[in-house]
N, C-alpha and C positions, 0 to 999 in steps of 0.2 A: 798214340804210338810212342814207344820209348825213343829216346834220342841217343842212348848208349847201352851196349850190352857188355858185361864183364863175363867172359866165358872161360871156364877151366877146360883144359884139354882132356883131362882124365875124368870122365863121367861114368856112372855105374852101368849103363846099358848101351850107350852109343858114344863114339869118340867126339870130342869137341870139334875136331876138324870136319866130321860129318855134319854136325849141327851148323857149323860155319858155312859149309857148302850149301846146305839147305837155305840158310838165311840169304846167301848171295844169289840163289836161284829164284827168289821171290821178288817180283817187280815192285811190290809195295814197300820192300825193305832195302831197296838198292842204295839208299843214302844213309842207312843205319850204321853208326860207328860201332865197331867191334874191337874190343881189347881182349887179347888172349892172355890168361894167367896160366902159369905152369910152374911146377917145382922142378921141372926138367930144364937143364941148360944144354941138352944134347942138340947139336946142329940140325939133325933130321927132323926134330919136332918144330924147331923154329922155321925151317924152310918149308915144311908142309903147311904150316899156318900162313906163312907169307904167300905161298902159292894160292891159297884160298882167299887172298885179298883182305887181310886184317888191317886195322888202322895202327895197332901197336901190339908188341909182345912184351909182357912183363914177367920176369922171374919172381916167383913168390918170395917175399922176405922171410928171413929166418927167425926174427924176434918181433915182439910187439912194437917197439919203438920204430923199427923199420917199416912195419905195416902202417902205422900212423903217418909217417912221413910219405909213404907211397900213396896213400889215400888222399892226402892233402895235395900232392903233386898232380894226381889224376884229376882231382876236382878243379884245380887251377887251370890245367891244360885243356880239359875236355868239356867242362860243364859251366864255367864262369861266363862264357860268351853267349850262352843260350838264353 
């Protein structure tokens, strides 16, 4: 089983919030950590994801160096203790 899911809100066939709700409805996945990524900084997207019980919401960085820093921070915060 995975220990962490990185989920984009904008998926081609179903919304990330719908995927998140499905994950949270599965008893075997109740402790799965989910971090939502989005290019959106609109409050309704953040609140919809928070209501679906995410562990973190991360706005997608705009440039490569910011991506590298963000991945390092995510690794340190969510994966190093596992």
